[in-house]
mmCIF entry with sequence, helices, sheets and N, C-alpha, C, O atoms, coordinates in Angstrom:
data_MODEL
# 
_entry.id   MODEL 
# 
_entity.id                         1 
_entity.type                       polymer 
_entity.pdbx_number_of_molecules   1 
# 
_entity_poly.entity_id                      1 
_entity_poly.type                           'polypeptide(L)' 
_entity_poly.nstd_linkage                   no 
_entity_poly.nstd_monomer                   no 
_entity_poly.pdbx_seq_one_letter_code       GSSLRDFARPDGELGYFSKQFAVYGREGEPCGCGGTVHRYVEGGRSTFWCPACQK 
_entity_poly.pdbx_seq_one_letter_code_can   GSSLRDFARPDGELGYFSKQFAVYGREGEPCGCGGTVHRYVEGGRSTFWCPACQK 
_entity_poly.pdbx_strand_id                 A 
# 
loop_
_entity_poly_seq.entity_id 
_entity_poly_seq.num 
_entity_poly_seq.mon_id 
_entity_poly_seq.hetero 
1 1  GLY n 
1 2  SER n 
1 3  SER n 
1 4  LEU n 
1 5  ARG n 
1 6  ASP n 
1 7  PHE n 
1 8  ALA n 
1 9  ARG n 
1 10 PRO n 
1 11 ASP n 
1 12 GLY n 
1 13 GLU n 
1 14 LEU n 
1 15 GLY n 
1 16 TYR n 
1 17 PHE n 
1 18 SER n 
1 19 LYS n 
1 20 GLN n 
1 21 PHE n 
1 22 ALA n 
1 23 VAL n 
1 24 TYR n 
1 25 GLY n 
1 26 ARG n 
1 27 GLU n 
1 28 GLY n 
1 29 GLU n 
1 30 PRO n 
1 31 CYS n 
1 32 GLY n 
1 33 CYS n 
1 34 GLY n 
1 35 GLY n 
1 36 THR n 
1 37 VAL n 
1 38 HIS n 
1 39 ARG n 
1 40 TYR n 
1 41 VAL n 
1 42 GLU n 
1 43 GLY n 
1 44 GLY n 
1 45 ARG n 
1 46 SER n 
1 47 THR n 
1 48 PHE n 
1 49 TRP n 
1 50 CYS n 
1 51 PRO n 
1 52 ALA n 
1 53 CYS n 
1 54 GLN n 
1 55 LYS n 
# 
_struct_asym.id          A 
_struct_asym.entity_id   1 
# 
_struct_conf.conf_type_id            HELX_P 
_struct_conf.id                      HELX_P1 
_struct_conf.pdbx_PDB_helix_id       AA1 
_struct_conf.beg_label_comp_id       PHE 
_struct_conf.beg_label_asym_id       A 
_struct_conf.beg_label_seq_id        17 
_struct_conf.pdbx_beg_PDB_ins_code   ? 
_struct_conf.end_label_comp_id       GLN 
_struct_conf.end_label_asym_id       A 
_struct_conf.end_label_seq_id        20 
_struct_conf.pdbx_end_PDB_ins_code   ? 
_struct_conf.beg_auth_comp_id        PHE 
_struct_conf.beg_auth_asym_id        A 
_struct_conf.beg_auth_seq_id         17 
_struct_conf.end_auth_comp_id        GLN 
_struct_conf.end_auth_asym_id        A 
_struct_conf.end_auth_seq_id         20 
_struct_conf.pdbx_PDB_helix_class    5 
_struct_conf.details                 ? 
_struct_conf.pdbx_PDB_helix_length   4 
# 
_struct_conf_type.id          HELX_P 
_struct_conf_type.criteria    ? 
_struct_conf_type.reference   ? 
# 
_struct_sheet.id               AA1 
_struct_sheet.type             ? 
_struct_sheet.number_strands   2 
_struct_sheet.details          ? 
# 
_struct_sheet_order.sheet_id     AA1 
_struct_sheet_order.range_id_1   1 
_struct_sheet_order.range_id_2   2 
_struct_sheet_order.offset       ? 
_struct_sheet_order.sense        anti-parallel 
# 
loop_
_struct_sheet_range.sheet_id 
_struct_sheet_range.id 
_struct_sheet_range.beg_label_comp_id 
_struct_sheet_range.beg_label_asym_id 
_struct_sheet_range.beg_label_seq_id 
_struct_sheet_range.pdbx_beg_PDB_ins_code 
_struct_sheet_range.end_label_comp_id 
_struct_sheet_range.end_label_asym_id 
_struct_sheet_range.end_label_seq_id 
_struct_sheet_range.pdbx_end_PDB_ins_code 
_struct_sheet_range.beg_auth_comp_id 
_struct_sheet_range.beg_auth_asym_id 
_struct_sheet_range.beg_auth_seq_id 
_struct_sheet_range.end_auth_comp_id 
_struct_sheet_range.end_auth_asym_id 
_struct_sheet_range.end_auth_seq_id 
AA1 1 HIS A 38 ? GLU A 42 ? HIS A 38 GLU A 42 
AA1 2 ARG A 45 ? TRP A 49 ? ARG A 45 TRP A 49 
# 
loop_
_atom_site.group_PDB 
_atom_site.id 
_atom_site.type_symbol 
_atom_site.label_atom_id 
_atom_site.label_alt_id 
_atom_site.label_comp_id 
_atom_site.label_asym_id 
_atom_site.label_entity_id 
_atom_site.label_seq_id 
_atom_site.pdbx_PDB_ins_code 
_atom_site.Cartn_x 
_atom_site.Cartn_y 
_atom_site.Cartn_z 
_atom_site.occupancy 
_atom_site.B_iso_or_equiv 
_atom_site.pdbx_formal_charge 
_atom_site.auth_seq_id 
_atom_site.auth_comp_id 
_atom_site.auth_asym_id 
_atom_site.auth_atom_id 
_atom_site.pdbx_PDB_model_num 
ATOM 1   N N  . GLY A 1 1  ? -149.425 56.594 4.138   1.00 0.00 ? 1  GLY A N  1 
ATOM 2   C CA . GLY A 1 1  ? -150.256 55.455 4.563   1.00 0.00 ? 1  GLY A CA 1 
ATOM 3   C C  . GLY A 1 1  ? -151.505 55.298 3.701   1.00 0.00 ? 1  GLY A C  1 
ATOM 4   O O  . GLY A 1 1  ? -151.949 56.228 3.029   1.00 0.00 ? 1  GLY A O  1 
ATOM 5   N N  . SER A 1 2  ? -152.074 54.039 3.750   1.00 0.00 ? 2  SER A N  1 
ATOM 6   C CA . SER A 1 2  ? -153.186 53.802 3.012   1.00 0.00 ? 2  SER A CA 1 
ATOM 7   C C  . SER A 1 2  ? -154.244 53.069 3.896   1.00 0.00 ? 2  SER A C  1 
ATOM 8   O O  . SER A 1 2  ? -153.929 52.143 4.644   1.00 0.00 ? 2  SER A O  1 
ATOM 9   N N  . SER A 1 3  ? -155.388 53.493 3.777   1.00 0.00 ? 3  SER A N  1 
ATOM 10  C CA . SER A 1 3  ? -156.568 52.707 4.364   1.00 0.00 ? 3  SER A CA 1 
ATOM 11  C C  . SER A 1 3  ? -157.335 51.905 3.429   1.00 0.00 ? 3  SER A C  1 
ATOM 12  O O  . SER A 1 3  ? -158.442 52.266 3.029   1.00 0.00 ? 3  SER A O  1 
ATOM 13  N N  . LEU A 1 4  ? -156.705 50.691 3.027   1.00 0.00 ? 4  LEU A N  1 
ATOM 14  C CA . LEU A 1 4  ? -157.296 50.083 1.919   1.00 0.00 ? 4  LEU A CA 1 
ATOM 15  C C  . LEU A 1 4  ? -158.723 49.548 2.117   1.00 0.00 ? 4  LEU A C  1 
ATOM 16  O O  . LEU A 1 4  ? -159.498 49.574 1.161   1.00 0.00 ? 4  LEU A O  1 
ATOM 17  N N  . ARG A 1 5  ? -159.065 49.119 3.172   1.00 0.00 ? 5  ARG A N  1 
ATOM 18  C CA . ARG A 1 5  ? -160.474 48.399 3.256   1.00 0.00 ? 5  ARG A CA 1 
ATOM 19  C C  . ARG A 1 5  ? -161.612 49.358 3.399   1.00 0.00 ? 5  ARG A C  1 
ATOM 20  O O  . ARG A 1 5  ? -162.766 48.976 3.205   1.00 0.00 ? 5  ARG A O  1 
ATOM 21  N N  . ASP A 1 6  ? -161.313 50.665 3.750   1.00 0.00 ? 6  ASP A N  1 
ATOM 22  C CA . ASP A 1 6  ? -162.451 51.687 3.915   1.00 0.00 ? 6  ASP A CA 1 
ATOM 23  C C  . ASP A 1 6  ? -162.234 52.891 3.165   1.00 0.00 ? 6  ASP A C  1 
ATOM 24  O O  . ASP A 1 6  ? -162.961 53.846 3.441   1.00 0.00 ? 6  ASP A O  1 
ATOM 25  N N  . PHE A 1 7  ? -161.383 53.021 2.283   1.00 0.00 ? 7  PHE A N  1 
ATOM 26  C CA . PHE A 1 7  ? -161.064 54.136 1.425   1.00 0.00 ? 7  PHE A CA 1 
ATOM 27  C C  . PHE A 1 7  ? -162.273 54.343 0.493   1.00 0.00 ? 7  PHE A C  1 
ATOM 28  O O  . PHE A 1 7  ? -162.728 53.395 -0.147  1.00 0.00 ? 7  PHE A O  1 
ATOM 29  N N  . ALA A 1 8  ? -162.785 55.560 0.419   1.00 0.00 ? 8  ALA A N  1 
ATOM 30  C CA . ALA A 1 8  ? -163.831 55.967 -0.484  1.00 0.00 ? 8  ALA A CA 1 
ATOM 31  C C  . ALA A 1 8  ? -163.520 57.382 -1.000  1.00 0.00 ? 8  ALA A C  1 
ATOM 32  O O  . ALA A 1 8  ? -162.951 58.203 -0.280  1.00 0.00 ? 8  ALA A O  1 
ATOM 33  N N  . ARG A 1 9  ? -163.893 57.643 -2.226  1.00 0.00 ? 9  ARG A N  1 
ATOM 34  C CA . ARG A 1 9  ? -163.633 58.942 -2.772  1.00 0.00 ? 9  ARG A CA 1 
ATOM 35  C C  . ARG A 1 9  ? -164.678 59.945 -2.221  1.00 0.00 ? 9  ARG A C  1 
ATOM 36  O O  . ARG A 1 9  ? -165.610 59.476 -1.568  1.00 0.00 ? 9  ARG A O  1 
ATOM 37  N N  . PRO A 1 10 ? -164.613 61.202 -2.411  1.00 0.00 ? 10 PRO A N  1 
ATOM 38  C CA . PRO A 1 10 ? -165.554 62.252 -1.839  1.00 0.00 ? 10 PRO A CA 1 
ATOM 39  C C  . PRO A 1 10 ? -166.863 61.942 -2.451  1.00 0.00 ? 10 PRO A C  1 
ATOM 40  O O  . PRO A 1 10 ? -167.839 62.305 -1.794  1.00 0.00 ? 10 PRO A O  1 
ATOM 41  N N  . ASP A 1 11 ? -167.104 61.287 -3.679  1.00 0.00 ? 11 ASP A N  1 
ATOM 42  C CA . ASP A 1 11 ? -168.373 61.088 -4.248  1.00 0.00 ? 11 ASP A CA 1 
ATOM 43  C C  . ASP A 1 11 ? -168.981 59.841 -3.714  1.00 0.00 ? 11 ASP A C  1 
ATOM 44  O O  . ASP A 1 11 ? -170.116 59.500 -4.047  1.00 0.00 ? 11 ASP A O  1 
ATOM 45  N N  . GLY A 1 12 ? -168.211 59.125 -2.854  1.00 0.00 ? 12 GLY A N  1 
ATOM 46  C CA . GLY A 1 12 ? -168.662 57.834 -2.282  1.00 0.00 ? 12 GLY A CA 1 
ATOM 47  C C  . GLY A 1 12 ? -168.249 56.540 -2.985  1.00 0.00 ? 12 GLY A C  1 
ATOM 48  O O  . GLY A 1 12 ? -168.448 55.440 -2.470  1.00 0.00 ? 12 GLY A O  1 
ATOM 49  N N  . GLU A 1 13 ? -167.692 56.696 -4.127  1.00 0.00 ? 13 GLU A N  1 
ATOM 50  C CA . GLU A 1 13 ? -167.186 55.507 -4.881  1.00 0.00 ? 13 GLU A CA 1 
ATOM 51  C C  . GLU A 1 13 ? -166.041 55.023 -4.138  1.00 0.00 ? 13 GLU A C  1 
ATOM 52  O O  . GLU A 1 13 ? -165.219 55.787 -3.631  1.00 0.00 ? 13 GLU A O  1 
ATOM 53  N N  . LEU A 1 14 ? -165.970 53.571 -4.059  1.00 0.00 ? 14 LEU A N  1 
ATOM 54  C CA . LEU A 1 14 ? -164.863 52.990 -3.413  1.00 0.00 ? 14 LEU A CA 1 
ATOM 55  C C  . LEU A 1 14 ? -163.525 53.185 -4.314  1.00 0.00 ? 14 LEU A C  1 
ATOM 56  O O  . LEU A 1 14 ? -163.565 53.070 -5.539  1.00 0.00 ? 14 LEU A O  1 
ATOM 57  N N  . GLY A 1 15 ? -162.395 53.474 -3.634  1.00 0.00 ? 15 GLY A N  1 
ATOM 58  C CA . GLY A 1 15 ? -161.155 53.585 -4.306  1.00 0.00 ? 15 GLY A CA 1 
ATOM 59  C C  . GLY A 1 15 ? -160.462 52.305 -4.518  1.00 0.00 ? 15 GLY A C  1 
ATOM 60  O O  . GLY A 1 15 ? -160.400 51.496 -3.592  1.00 0.00 ? 15 GLY A O  1 
ATOM 61  N N  . TYR A 1 16 ? -159.934 52.059 -5.668  1.00 0.00 ? 16 TYR A N  1 
ATOM 62  C CA . TYR A 1 16 ? -159.221 50.915 -5.927  1.00 0.00 ? 16 TYR A CA 1 
ATOM 63  C C  . TYR A 1 16 ? -157.763 51.115 -6.234  1.00 0.00 ? 16 TYR A C  1 
ATOM 64  O O  . TYR A 1 16 ? -157.184 50.362 -7.017  1.00 0.00 ? 16 TYR A O  1 
ATOM 65  N N  . PHE A 1 17 ? -157.163 52.107 -5.638  1.00 0.00 ? 17 PHE A N  1 
ATOM 66  C CA . PHE A 1 17 ? -155.726 52.402 -5.853  1.00 0.00 ? 17 PHE A CA 1 
ATOM 67  C C  . PHE A 1 17 ? -154.834 51.339 -5.393  1.00 0.00 ? 17 PHE A C  1 
ATOM 68  O O  . PHE A 1 17 ? -153.681 51.244 -5.815  1.00 0.00 ? 17 PHE A O  1 
ATOM 69  N N  . SER A 1 18 ? -155.405 50.438 -4.430  1.00 0.00 ? 18 SER A N  1 
ATOM 70  C CA . SER A 1 18 ? -154.519 49.369 -4.027  1.00 0.00 ? 18 SER A CA 1 
ATOM 71  C C  . SER A 1 18 ? -154.086 48.359 -4.847  1.00 0.00 ? 18 SER A C  1 
ATOM 72  O O  . SER A 1 18 ? -153.170 47.593 -4.546  1.00 0.00 ? 18 SER A O  1 
ATOM 73  N N  . LYS A 1 19 ? -154.776 48.322 -5.985  1.00 0.00 ? 19 LYS A N  1 
ATOM 74  C CA . LYS A 1 19 ? -154.476 47.428 -7.142  1.00 0.00 ? 19 LYS A CA 1 
ATOM 75  C C  . LYS A 1 19 ? -153.141 47.899 -7.705  1.00 0.00 ? 19 LYS A C  1 
ATOM 76  O O  . LYS A 1 19 ? -152.500 47.123 -8.413  1.00 0.00 ? 19 LYS A O  1 
ATOM 77  N N  . GLN A 1 20 ? -152.681 49.119 -7.438  1.00 0.00 ? 20 GLN A N  1 
ATOM 78  C CA . GLN A 1 20 ? -151.334 49.463 -8.017  1.00 0.00 ? 20 GLN A CA 1 
ATOM 79  C C  . GLN A 1 20 ? -150.216 48.997 -7.105  1.00 0.00 ? 20 GLN A C  1 
ATOM 80  O O  . GLN A 1 20 ? -149.061 49.140 -7.507  1.00 0.00 ? 20 GLN A O  1 
ATOM 81  N N  . PHE A 1 21 ? -150.435 48.471 -5.952  1.00 0.00 ? 21 PHE A N  1 
ATOM 82  C CA . PHE A 1 21 ? -149.395 48.038 -5.091  1.00 0.00 ? 21 PHE A CA 1 
ATOM 83  C C  . PHE A 1 21 ? -148.806 46.611 -5.547  1.00 0.00 ? 21 PHE A C  1 
ATOM 84  O O  . PHE A 1 21 ? -149.525 45.631 -5.741  1.00 0.00 ? 21 PHE A O  1 
ATOM 85  N N  . ALA A 1 22 ? -147.545 46.617 -5.678  1.00 0.00 ? 22 ALA A N  1 
ATOM 86  C CA . ALA A 1 22 ? -146.934 45.319 -6.209  1.00 0.00 ? 22 ALA A CA 1 
ATOM 87  C C  . ALA A 1 22 ? -146.706 44.340 -5.259  1.00 0.00 ? 22 ALA A C  1 
ATOM 88  O O  . ALA A 1 22 ? -146.560 43.190 -5.674  1.00 0.00 ? 22 ALA A O  1 
ATOM 89  N N  . VAL A 1 23 ? -146.636 44.586 -3.902  1.00 0.00 ? 23 VAL A N  1 
ATOM 90  C CA . VAL A 1 23 ? -146.265 43.578 -2.839  1.00 0.00 ? 23 VAL A CA 1 
ATOM 91  C C  . VAL A 1 23 ? -147.297 43.616 -1.682  1.00 0.00 ? 23 VAL A C  1 
ATOM 92  O O  . VAL A 1 23 ? -147.226 42.753 -0.807  1.00 0.00 ? 23 VAL A O  1 
ATOM 93  N N  . TYR A 1 24 ? -148.238 44.561 -1.636  1.00 0.00 ? 24 TYR A N  1 
ATOM 94  C CA . TYR A 1 24 ? -149.029 44.567 -0.474  1.00 0.00 ? 24 TYR A CA 1 
ATOM 95  C C  . TYR A 1 24 ? -149.823 43.245 -0.219  1.00 0.00 ? 24 TYR A C  1 
ATOM 96  O O  . TYR A 1 24 ? -150.426 42.741 -1.167  1.00 0.00 ? 24 TYR A O  1 
ATOM 97  N N  . GLY A 1 25 ? -149.853 42.662 1.005   1.00 0.00 ? 25 GLY A N  1 
ATOM 98  C CA . GLY A 1 25 ? -150.521 41.554 1.348   1.00 0.00 ? 25 GLY A CA 1 
ATOM 99  C C  . GLY A 1 25 ? -149.786 40.245 0.947   1.00 0.00 ? 25 GLY A C  1 
ATOM 100 O O  . GLY A 1 25 ? -150.324 39.144 1.069   1.00 0.00 ? 25 GLY A O  1 
ATOM 101 N N  . ARG A 1 26 ? -148.545 40.419 0.466   1.00 0.00 ? 26 ARG A N  1 
ATOM 102 C CA . ARG A 1 26 ? -147.910 39.096 -0.175  1.00 0.00 ? 26 ARG A CA 1 
ATOM 103 C C  . ARG A 1 26 ? -146.728 38.737 0.587   1.00 0.00 ? 26 ARG A C  1 
ATOM 104 O O  . ARG A 1 26 ? -145.700 38.397 0.001   1.00 0.00 ? 26 ARG A O  1 
ATOM 105 N N  . GLU A 1 27 ? -146.805 38.792 1.918   1.00 0.00 ? 27 GLU A N  1 
ATOM 106 C CA . GLU A 1 27 ? -145.696 38.509 2.836   1.00 0.00 ? 27 GLU A CA 1 
ATOM 107 C C  . GLU A 1 27 ? -145.283 37.027 2.552   1.00 0.00 ? 27 GLU A C  1 
ATOM 108 O O  . GLU A 1 27 ? -146.184 36.190 2.498   1.00 0.00 ? 27 GLU A O  1 
ATOM 109 N N  . GLY A 1 28 ? -144.040 36.661 2.373   1.00 0.00 ? 28 GLY A N  1 
ATOM 110 C CA . GLY A 1 28 ? -143.483 35.427 2.207   1.00 0.00 ? 28 GLY A CA 1 
ATOM 111 C C  . GLY A 1 28 ? -143.487 34.755 0.773   1.00 0.00 ? 28 GLY A C  1 
ATOM 112 O O  . GLY A 1 28 ? -142.969 33.680 0.473   1.00 0.00 ? 28 GLY A O  1 
ATOM 113 N N  . GLU A 1 29 ? -144.198 35.638 -0.063  1.00 0.00 ? 29 GLU A N  1 
ATOM 114 C CA . GLU A 1 29 ? -144.273 35.322 -1.574  1.00 0.00 ? 29 GLU A CA 1 
ATOM 115 C C  . GLU A 1 29 ? -143.128 35.815 -2.296  1.00 0.00 ? 29 GLU A C  1 
ATOM 116 O O  . GLU A 1 29 ? -142.450 36.730 -1.829  1.00 0.00 ? 29 GLU A O  1 
ATOM 117 N N  . PRO A 1 30 ? -142.857 35.259 -3.431  1.00 0.00 ? 30 PRO A N  1 
ATOM 118 C CA . PRO A 1 30 ? -141.793 35.872 -4.258  1.00 0.00 ? 30 PRO A CA 1 
ATOM 119 C C  . PRO A 1 30 ? -142.185 37.251 -4.887  1.00 0.00 ? 30 PRO A C  1 
ATOM 120 O O  . PRO A 1 30 ? -143.308 37.491 -5.330  1.00 0.00 ? 30 PRO A O  1 
ATOM 121 N N  . CYS A 1 31 ? -141.141 38.128 -4.879  1.00 0.00 ? 31 CYS A N  1 
ATOM 122 C CA . CYS A 1 31 ? -141.319 39.347 -5.597  1.00 0.00 ? 31 CYS A CA 1 
ATOM 123 C C  . CYS A 1 31 ? -140.842 39.111 -7.091  1.00 0.00 ? 31 CYS A C  1 
ATOM 124 O O  . CYS A 1 31 ? -140.152 38.135 -7.388  1.00 0.00 ? 31 CYS A O  1 
ATOM 125 N N  . GLY A 1 32 ? -141.237 40.036 -7.989  1.00 0.00 ? 32 GLY A N  1 
ATOM 126 C CA . GLY A 1 32 ? -140.894 39.982 -9.353  1.00 0.00 ? 32 GLY A CA 1 
ATOM 127 C C  . GLY A 1 32 ? -139.505 39.910 -9.704  1.00 0.00 ? 32 GLY A C  1 
ATOM 128 O O  . GLY A 1 32 ? -139.131 39.442 -10.779 1.00 0.00 ? 32 GLY A O  1 
ATOM 129 N N  . CYS A 1 33 ? -138.620 40.424 -8.701  1.00 0.00 ? 33 CYS A N  1 
ATOM 130 C CA . CYS A 1 33 ? -137.229 40.483 -8.909  1.00 0.00 ? 33 CYS A CA 1 
ATOM 131 C C  . CYS A 1 33 ? -136.605 39.091 -8.489  1.00 0.00 ? 33 CYS A C  1 
ATOM 132 O O  . CYS A 1 33 ? -135.431 38.843 -8.765  1.00 0.00 ? 33 CYS A O  1 
ATOM 133 N N  . GLY A 1 34 ? -137.365 38.235 -7.853  1.00 0.00 ? 34 GLY A N  1 
ATOM 134 C CA . GLY A 1 34 ? -136.698 37.021 -7.381  1.00 0.00 ? 34 GLY A CA 1 
ATOM 135 C C  . GLY A 1 34 ? -136.557 37.000 -5.942  1.00 0.00 ? 34 GLY A C  1 
ATOM 136 O O  . GLY A 1 34 ? -136.370 35.892 -5.439  1.00 0.00 ? 34 GLY A O  1 
ATOM 137 N N  . GLY A 1 35 ? -136.611 38.044 -5.156  1.00 0.00 ? 35 GLY A N  1 
ATOM 138 C CA . GLY A 1 35 ? -136.568 38.158 -3.820  1.00 0.00 ? 35 GLY A CA 1 
ATOM 139 C C  . GLY A 1 35 ? -137.899 37.734 -3.057  1.00 0.00 ? 35 GLY A C  1 
ATOM 140 O O  . GLY A 1 35 ? -138.854 37.313 -3.710  1.00 0.00 ? 35 GLY A O  1 
ATOM 141 N N  . THR A 1 36 ? -137.956 37.840 -1.770  1.00 0.00 ? 36 THR A N  1 
ATOM 142 C CA . THR A 1 36 ? -139.089 37.399 -1.010  1.00 0.00 ? 36 THR A CA 1 
ATOM 143 C C  . THR A 1 36 ? -139.671 38.729 -0.274  1.00 0.00 ? 36 THR A C  1 
ATOM 144 O O  . THR A 1 36 ? -138.947 39.584 0.236   1.00 0.00 ? 36 THR A O  1 
ATOM 145 N N  . VAL A 1 37 ? -140.860 38.763 -0.293  1.00 0.00 ? 37 VAL A N  1 
ATOM 146 C CA . VAL A 1 37 ? -141.681 39.882 0.202   1.00 0.00 ? 37 VAL A CA 1 
ATOM 147 C C  . VAL A 1 37 ? -141.667 39.776 1.795   1.00 0.00 ? 37 VAL A C  1 
ATOM 148 O O  . VAL A 1 37 ? -142.064 38.751 2.349   1.00 0.00 ? 37 VAL A O  1 
ATOM 149 N N  . HIS A 1 38 ? -141.214 40.828 2.474   1.00 0.00 ? 38 HIS A N  1 
ATOM 150 C CA . HIS A 1 38 ? -141.382 40.848 3.908   1.00 0.00 ? 38 HIS A CA 1 
ATOM 151 C C  . HIS A 1 38 ? -142.426 41.742 4.415   1.00 0.00 ? 38 HIS A C  1 
ATOM 152 O O  . HIS A 1 38 ? -142.974 42.534 3.648   1.00 0.00 ? 38 HIS A O  1 
ATOM 153 N N  . ARG A 1 39 ? -142.766 41.664 5.757   1.00 0.00 ? 39 ARG A N  1 
ATOM 154 C CA . ARG A 1 39 ? -143.882 42.535 6.308   1.00 0.00 ? 39 ARG A CA 1 
ATOM 155 C C  . ARG A 1 39 ? -143.224 43.135 7.625   1.00 0.00 ? 39 ARG A C  1 
ATOM 156 O O  . ARG A 1 39 ? -142.495 42.443 8.335   1.00 0.00 ? 39 ARG A O  1 
ATOM 157 N N  . TYR A 1 40 ? -143.489 44.308 7.877   1.00 0.00 ? 40 TYR A N  1 
ATOM 158 C CA . TYR A 1 40 ? -143.185 44.821 9.212   1.00 0.00 ? 40 TYR A CA 1 
ATOM 159 C C  . TYR A 1 40 ? -144.409 45.582 9.741   1.00 0.00 ? 40 TYR A C  1 
ATOM 160 O O  . TYR A 1 40 ? -145.101 46.306 9.026   1.00 0.00 ? 40 TYR A O  1 
ATOM 161 N N  . VAL A 1 41 ? -144.630 45.360 11.078  1.00 0.00 ? 41 VAL A N  1 
ATOM 162 C CA . VAL A 1 41 ? -145.911 46.009 11.612  1.00 0.00 ? 41 VAL A CA 1 
ATOM 163 C C  . VAL A 1 41 ? -145.458 46.854 12.809  1.00 0.00 ? 41 VAL A C  1 
ATOM 164 O O  . VAL A 1 41 ? -144.691 46.436 13.676  1.00 0.00 ? 41 VAL A O  1 
ATOM 165 N N  . GLU A 1 42 ? -145.986 48.047 12.782  1.00 0.00 ? 42 GLU A N  1 
ATOM 166 C CA . GLU A 1 42 ? -145.780 49.056 13.791  1.00 0.00 ? 42 GLU A CA 1 
ATOM 167 C C  . GLU A 1 42 ? -146.928 49.976 14.104  1.00 0.00 ? 42 GLU A C  1 
ATOM 168 O O  . GLU A 1 42 ? -147.315 50.766 13.243  1.00 0.00 ? 42 GLU A O  1 
ATOM 169 N N  . GLY A 1 43 ? -147.519 49.914 15.346  1.00 0.00 ? 43 GLY A N  1 
ATOM 170 C CA . GLY A 1 43 ? -148.608 50.766 15.636  1.00 0.00 ? 43 GLY A CA 1 
ATOM 171 C C  . GLY A 1 43 ? -149.884 50.210 14.861  1.00 0.00 ? 43 GLY A C  1 
ATOM 172 O O  . GLY A 1 43 ? -150.753 50.990 14.473  1.00 0.00 ? 43 GLY A O  1 
ATOM 173 N N  . GLY A 1 44 ? -149.963 48.947 14.663  1.00 0.00 ? 44 GLY A N  1 
ATOM 174 C CA . GLY A 1 44 ? -151.069 48.378 13.960  1.00 0.00 ? 44 GLY A CA 1 
ATOM 175 C C  . GLY A 1 44 ? -151.192 48.530 12.406  1.00 0.00 ? 44 GLY A C  1 
ATOM 176 O O  . GLY A 1 44 ? -152.192 48.165 11.788  1.00 0.00 ? 44 GLY A O  1 
ATOM 177 N N  . ARG A 1 45 ? -150.103 49.094 11.835  1.00 0.00 ? 45 ARG A N  1 
ATOM 178 C CA . ARG A 1 45 ? -149.846 49.381 10.460  1.00 0.00 ? 45 ARG A CA 1 
ATOM 179 C C  . ARG A 1 45 ? -148.993 48.420 9.819   1.00 0.00 ? 45 ARG A C  1 
ATOM 180 O O  . ARG A 1 45 ? -148.053 48.028 10.510  1.00 0.00 ? 45 ARG A O  1 
ATOM 181 N N  . SER A 1 46 ? -149.097 47.953 8.675   1.00 0.00 ? 46 SER A N  1 
ATOM 182 C CA . SER A 1 46 ? -148.263 47.067 8.057   1.00 0.00 ? 46 SER A CA 1 
ATOM 183 C C  . SER A 1 46 ? -147.446 47.691 6.870   1.00 0.00 ? 46 SER A C  1 
ATOM 184 O O  . SER A 1 46 ? -147.999 48.445 6.068   1.00 0.00 ? 46 SER A O  1 
ATOM 185 N N  . THR A 1 47 ? -146.271 47.398 6.787   1.00 0.00 ? 47 THR A N  1 
ATOM 186 C CA . THR A 1 47 ? -145.434 47.866 5.705   1.00 0.00 ? 47 THR A CA 1 
ATOM 187 C C  . THR A 1 47 ? -144.893 46.516 4.946   1.00 0.00 ? 47 THR A C  1 
ATOM 188 O O  . THR A 1 47 ? -144.337 45.657 5.630   1.00 0.00 ? 47 THR A O  1 
ATOM 189 N N  . PHE A 1 48 ? -145.039 46.342 3.665   1.00 0.00 ? 48 PHE A N  1 
ATOM 190 C CA . PHE A 1 48 ? -144.575 45.286 2.976   1.00 0.00 ? 48 PHE A CA 1 
ATOM 191 C C  . PHE A 1 48 ? -143.316 45.769 1.970   1.00 0.00 ? 48 PHE A C  1 
ATOM 192 O O  . PHE A 1 48 ? -143.336 46.867 1.413   1.00 0.00 ? 48 PHE A O  1 
ATOM 193 N N  . TRP A 1 49 ? -142.480 45.034 1.850   1.00 0.00 ? 49 TRP A N  1 
ATOM 194 C CA . TRP A 1 49 ? -141.343 45.327 0.893   1.00 0.00 ? 49 TRP A CA 1 
ATOM 195 C C  . TRP A 1 49 ? -140.538 44.230 0.586   1.00 0.00 ? 49 TRP A C  1 
ATOM 196 O O  . TRP A 1 49 ? -140.656 43.190 1.235   1.00 0.00 ? 49 TRP A O  1 
ATOM 197 N N  . CYS A 1 50 ? -139.696 44.340 -0.370  1.00 0.00 ? 50 CYS A N  1 
ATOM 198 C CA . CYS A 1 50 ? -138.748 43.370 -0.830  1.00 0.00 ? 50 CYS A CA 1 
ATOM 199 C C  . CYS A 1 50 ? -137.409 43.916 -0.651  1.00 0.00 ? 50 CYS A C  1 
ATOM 200 O O  . CYS A 1 50 ? -137.018 44.888 -1.297  1.00 0.00 ? 50 CYS A O  1 
ATOM 201 N N  . PRO A 1 51 ? -136.612 43.233 0.321   1.00 0.00 ? 51 PRO A N  1 
ATOM 202 C CA . PRO A 1 51 ? -135.279 43.798 0.581   1.00 0.00 ? 51 PRO A CA 1 
ATOM 203 C C  . PRO A 1 51 ? -134.321 43.715 -0.583  1.00 0.00 ? 51 PRO A C  1 
ATOM 204 O O  . PRO A 1 51 ? -133.318 44.427 -0.626  1.00 0.00 ? 51 PRO A O  1 
ATOM 205 N N  . ALA A 1 52 ? -134.623 42.864 -1.508  1.00 0.00 ? 52 ALA A N  1 
ATOM 206 C CA . ALA A 1 52 ? -133.634 42.570 -2.713  1.00 0.00 ? 52 ALA A CA 1 
ATOM 207 C C  . ALA A 1 52 ? -133.792 43.714 -3.747  1.00 0.00 ? 52 ALA A C  1 
ATOM 208 O O  . ALA A 1 52 ? -132.844 44.076 -4.445  1.00 0.00 ? 52 ALA A O  1 
ATOM 209 N N  . CYS A 1 53 ? -134.998 44.256 -3.818  1.00 0.00 ? 53 CYS A N  1 
ATOM 210 C CA . CYS A 1 53 ? -135.149 45.379 -4.774  1.00 0.00 ? 53 CYS A CA 1 
ATOM 211 C C  . CYS A 1 53 ? -135.516 46.736 -4.289  1.00 0.00 ? 53 CYS A C  1 
ATOM 212 O O  . CYS A 1 53 ? -135.498 47.720 -5.028  1.00 0.00 ? 53 CYS A O  1 
ATOM 213 N N  . GLN A 1 54 ? -135.849 46.773 -3.036  1.00 0.00 ? 54 GLN A N  1 
ATOM 214 C CA . GLN A 1 54 ? -136.168 48.001 -2.343  1.00 0.00 ? 54 GLN A CA 1 
ATOM 215 C C  . GLN A 1 54 ? -135.007 48.377 -1.111  1.00 0.00 ? 54 GLN A C  1 
ATOM 216 O O  . GLN A 1 54 ? -135.161 48.026 0.059   1.00 0.00 ? 54 GLN A O  1 
ATOM 217 N N  . LYS A 1 55 ? -134.081 48.988 -1.501  1.00 0.00 ? 55 LYS A N  1 
ATOM 218 C CA . LYS A 1 55 ? -133.016 49.268 -0.436  1.00 0.00 ? 55 LYS A CA 1 
ATOM 219 C C  . LYS A 1 55 ? -133.466 50.357 0.475   1.00 0.00 ? 55 LYS A C  1 
ATOM 220 O O  . LYS A 1 55 ? -132.743 50.726 1.400   1.00 0.00 ? 55 LYS A O  1 
# 
């Protein structure tokens, strides 16, 4: 899991690893493969994926 909004490194610098995510926060938008990004929420956590390219 990832805590995107409040992640900080031990030195206090904010982490920007979220920029590596290809579909995070893009529910309903097109994926690079031509599919559509979906979102699943469980326990207050979101999972984003494209069923066309992520089996």
